N, C-alpha and C positions, 0 to 999 in steps of 0.2 A: 585831405587828399595828399598823397605822397608827391614830392617834387617831380619825380620822373613821370608820374601819371598826369600831373598838371601840364608838363611840357608836351606830352603826347597829345592831349586834347587840344592844345593850341595849334598843332600841325595836322590834326586828323583830317581836316577838309582838303588838304593837299595830297593825301595819300590815295592810292588806287582803291577801287571799290571792293576788291576782294580782301584787301587789308582792313578797310572800314568795317566790313561784315564781321570781322573777328575782334576788332579792337575798339570800335567807336562806342562812346556812351558809358563806359565802365567807370565806376568810382569805388575804389577799394575801401573796405571797412577797416577799422582799427585792427582786425584780425589778420590783415594783409594777405587775404586769399588770392590765389591765382585764377581760379575759375569763379565766375559770378555766383554769389550766394543765393540760395532760395530762402526768402523770408516767408516762412509758413506761419503766419499769424493773422488773426482777424482784426486786431487793434494794436495801438501803440501807446506807451505810457509817457508821462511827463514828470518833471522834477517838482513842479508846483502848479497851483491853480492859475497863476498869472500867465505862465508860459503855455499852459493848456488853452486858455482863452485866446491868447494871441494866435495860436495855430488854427483854431476853429473860426474865429471872427475875422482875422486879418489875413488868413491864408499865407502864412510866412514861409511856406515850403516844407514844413515838417509833416511827416506822415501822421495821419490821425485815425484812419479807419480803412479796412480793406476794400470796401465798396468805393471809397474815394481815391485812394492811392496806395501804392506799395512799391518799395524800392526796386524789387526785381522787375516789376512791370515798367517802372520808370526807365530802367536801363534799356529794356526792349524798345520802348518808344523813342528814346534818344538815338539808339542805333539805327532804327528804321528811318527816322527822319533824316539822318545823315546819308543813308544809302539813296534815298529819293531826292536829296537836295532840298528838303523842306525845312521850314523854321520850327515846326512843332508836329507832334504826333499824339494821337489818342488811341488807346487800345480798347477793344470790346470783346464780349464773350464769344462771338462768332463773326464770320464775314457778313451774314445777314444782320447781325446786331450793329455792325459798323454802318451798313447801308441805312438801317432804320434810324440810327442816331443822326446821321447826316441829313436825312430828309426831315426828321422832326425838328432839328436845330435850325434849318434854313427855309422851311416851307410852312405856310399857314393857309387857312381857308381863303380861296380866291386866287391863289398862286397857280401858275402854269408850269408844268415840267415837260421838256422835250427829251425824249429818250430813244436811243437806238433800239430797234426791234431785236438786235442780236445780243441779248443779255441772258443771263442765267434765268431759268424759268421762275424761281422763287422771287427774283428781283421784280420781274414783271407782275407777278401775282401780288406782291406787296403793294405796288402802286394801284393796280386795277381793282383789287378786291377791298383794299382798306383806305388808302389815301384819298381816292376819289370819293369815298363815302363821307369824308370830312371836308369836302369842298375843294380839293386839289384837282386841276384839270391835267390830263395826260394826252400828249400827242406822240405817236410813234413814227420814226423815220427809218429808212434803210441805212445801215451803217456806212456804206460806201458812196452814197449819193450826196455829194456836197451841195448840190443845188437844192435838194430836199431839206437839208439842214438850214440852208440860207432862207428858204421860204418859211420854214417853221419858226426860225428865230427872228423873222422880220416883224413879228408882233411880240409884245412883251412876254418874257418868260423868266421865271425866277431862277430856274436851274436846268442845265442840260446834262445828260448822263449817257455814258457809253461804256462798253466793255470792249477792249481791243487787244488782240484779235478776239472776235466774237466766239462764244461757246454755243454750239459745237462747229459752226460753219467756217471758222477761221477767216472771216472777213475783217478787213483792217480799216479802222477809222483814221482819217487824216487829222491827227491831233492838232497840228499847227493851224490847219485850215478852219476847223470848227472853233478852235480857241479864238482866232481872229474875229469870227462872227459873234462869238459870245461877248468879247470885250467891246465890240461895237454896239452891243445891245444891252450891256450891263447885266449879263447873265452869268451865274456861277457855273463853271464847267468842271464836272466830276468825271474822272476816268478810273474804271476798275482795271487794275494792273495785275490781277491774279495770275493769268496764264503766263505772263512774261517775267514778272518780278523786276525789281530795280536793277538787277545785273544785266538784263536784256533790253530794258526799255525804261526811260525816265520821263514820264509825261509832263512833269513840271517844267522841264527844259523846253518843251514845245508849247508851253502856254497854258496847260491845265491849271486849275485853281486848287483842286483837291484830288488826291489819289487814294483809292480804296484797295485794301487787300483782304482776301480770305486767307489769313495766316495758316489756316487748317491745311492748305494745299502745299505749295512748294516751300514756304518759309519753315514749316515743320519738316516736310519731306519724307516722313515715314508713317504717316497716317495715324498718329498717336492721339492728338488733342485738337480741340476746337479753339478758334480765336479769329479776331478781325482787327483791322487798324485803319485809321484815316490819317493822311499826312497833308500838310499845307501850311499856310501862313498862321501866325499867332492869332490874327483877327478872326479867321474862318474856323480855326480849331476850337477856340474858346467856348462858343455856344455848344459845340458837340461834346466837349468835356462836361459842361454843365448838365446836359441831358443824360449822358452815361452815368454820371455820379448820382443824379436824382432818380433816374429810371432803373438803375441797378443792373444794366447789361455790361457788367464789369468783367474784364479778363482776370482769371485767377493767377496768383503768383506762380503756382506750379506750371501752368500752361505757358506763361511768359518765359520761365526758365527753360522749358523744352524748346521754345522758339529761338531763344538765344543760342542754344546748342545747334539748332538747325541752321541758323544764319552763318555759323562758322564754316559750314561746308556748302553753302548755297552756290557759290560761283562754280566750284568744281562739279557739283551735281548738275547744275543747269547745262554746263558744257557737255556732260555725258548724256543727259536726256536729249539734248538737241542732236547730237551725233547719231544716236540710235534712232530717233524719230525720223531724221533725214534719210537714213538708210532704209528704214522700213517703208516710208512713204514712196521712195523711189521704186522699191520692189513692188509695192501694191499697185502703183500706177501702171505697171506692165502686166498685171495679173488678168487673165481672161475673165475672171468672175466679177471684176470691179469695173463699174461704169465711170467713176470719178473719185479722185482723192483730193481732200481739202487739207492742205498743210502750208503754213506760211513760209516754209523754207524752200519749197519747190520752185525752180526757175519758171515753171509753167503757171505759177500763181498769177492771176490777172493784175495783181497790185504789187508785183515784184519790185518795181522802182520805188514805190512808197515804203515798202518793207525795208529795203536797203538803207533808205534815209532815216527811218524812224526806229529800227530795231537792230540789235546786234546779231540775232539768229532767229530761227523759226519756232523755237520753243519745243516742248515735249508732248504736245497734244495734236492729234490729227483725227479726221473723220473720213469715212469712205462710204460711197454709195454702191450697193450691190446692183448688178444688172437686173436681177429679179426684183420687181418693184414692191413686193408686199411684206407685211410684218412677219408672216410665217417663215419666210426665208431668212429674215434677219435673226429671228429667234433660233432657227436651226443652226445658223452660224455660231451664235453665242453658245448654244448647248453642245456644239461639237468641239469647243475648245476645252482645255483643262489646265493650262499653265496660267493664262491670264485670269485675274480675279473678276468675277461678275459683281461689280460694285460701282456706284455712281460717283465715288470720290475720284479725285485726280491729284497729280503732283506727288505720287508715292514712288518709292524705289521699286515697288512691285507694280508691274504693268496691270492696268485695269481696263475693262471693256464694258460698254453698256449700249443700250438701245434708247437714244434720247427721247423718241416719240412716246415711249411708255415709261420713262423714268424721270430724268431731270426736267423734261418739258411736258410730261404726261398729263399734268393737271391744267394745262392751257387748252383752250378750245382749238379745234382743227384749223380755223381761220388764222389764228395767231401763229400756229406752227407753219402753216403754208406761207404766211408773210415772211417768216424767218427762213424759209427754205428747208425746214426739217421734214423730210419725207419718212415714210414707213420703212424704207430700205436703207436708212442711214445708221451707221455704227460709229461710235466714238471710241478711240483708243488713247489712253494716257500711257505713253511709253515709259516704262521703268528702266531699271539699270541691270536687268538680266542680259544674258547674251542675246544680241539681236537675231542671231541665227535660230535660237530657241524660240524667240517670239514669232519669227517667220513660220517655223514649223507648226506652232500652235495655230496661227492664222490658217495655215494649210489644212489643219484638222477641221477647222470651221468650214472652209470651202468644200472639203470633201463631204461634209454633211449635207450640202446642197444637192440638187438634182444632178446626178452624174450624166444624165442624158443631154444636159444643156451646156455643161462646162467641161473642157478638157483641162486637166490639172498637170502642169509641169512639175517635175520632181524638185524638191528643195535640196540645194547643194550646199555643203559646208565649205 
């Protein structure tokens, strides 16, 4: 390592998070590159048999095989660990791969998991359809009900899991409050930080044990590649690493390189996403076709005080409930738009829109969706970086597609 690079890494923890997102974790190769290199190789060679054996048996830190480690992936892990304030990070092939690895590493038959009902549909499916089949017990609680968390954690639980804010209802879990309950009951507390990212919320600072990311979303930021990551202490990350290496749910070097480029603009992108989402949410809240807007940045949010304490801003995702209560009207709204992309992904520079009840949470039964608060009239918007006036106009196209006899539509002004 060059002397300048060594000195930088010594002070990196004292720098601001937007600087860390650009500079943390890098180790220049002998080629002295400025941008992090992409190591596109499936394996690594050794000078002799003894050094090869030392790497495989003693795990001396040398790269041995792409499923086990890769220098590009290692840089991504070091950088994200720095951003979250964690000791270690492990990367996976997708966000769900990171969740799977965490559960497999820390849960076994007979264990109990307490989970917020406000999680991504595939997360709940993974537990309800598969882990319970192998002897893991699952109890669901409402994300905002601290008393429900306390009751659920009053009996032994191996792991507690939440996503905050919740997707798509934007309900916020009191991380410090749940963390205190978990510590009192020797329960590992895992927080999915996908919607906020580390520049808007740092769960480890509030007592979480592990933080999970779907890097596919904001860490990339342009909808290009899949990836996931888990951040926490060396002790809790070590078994996750072992599972990922043995199970093969490994992040590719190319994807890690894309995420590194995404992290460089993460802070400025999140500021822009938040500003546009706040303006759109405020406009939607006054629209006659809208019954309710769910956005963590609105002053009307019922948890505004907690949000101010726990988060830097409201993020880039919101949801709205149409006054018409049925799926047909929600689909009419979607089909009436043309700028927003009809896709279930989020965190993209392109604004995306979807109907959660028939997409992201469509494979859950009606009872689970009702428990989550996901109705047939709910629409989720991940606000991109287009002009917010153009996004409003596209929403208005959707509203115009609804029954004109029931809604008066004010003109959109620039």
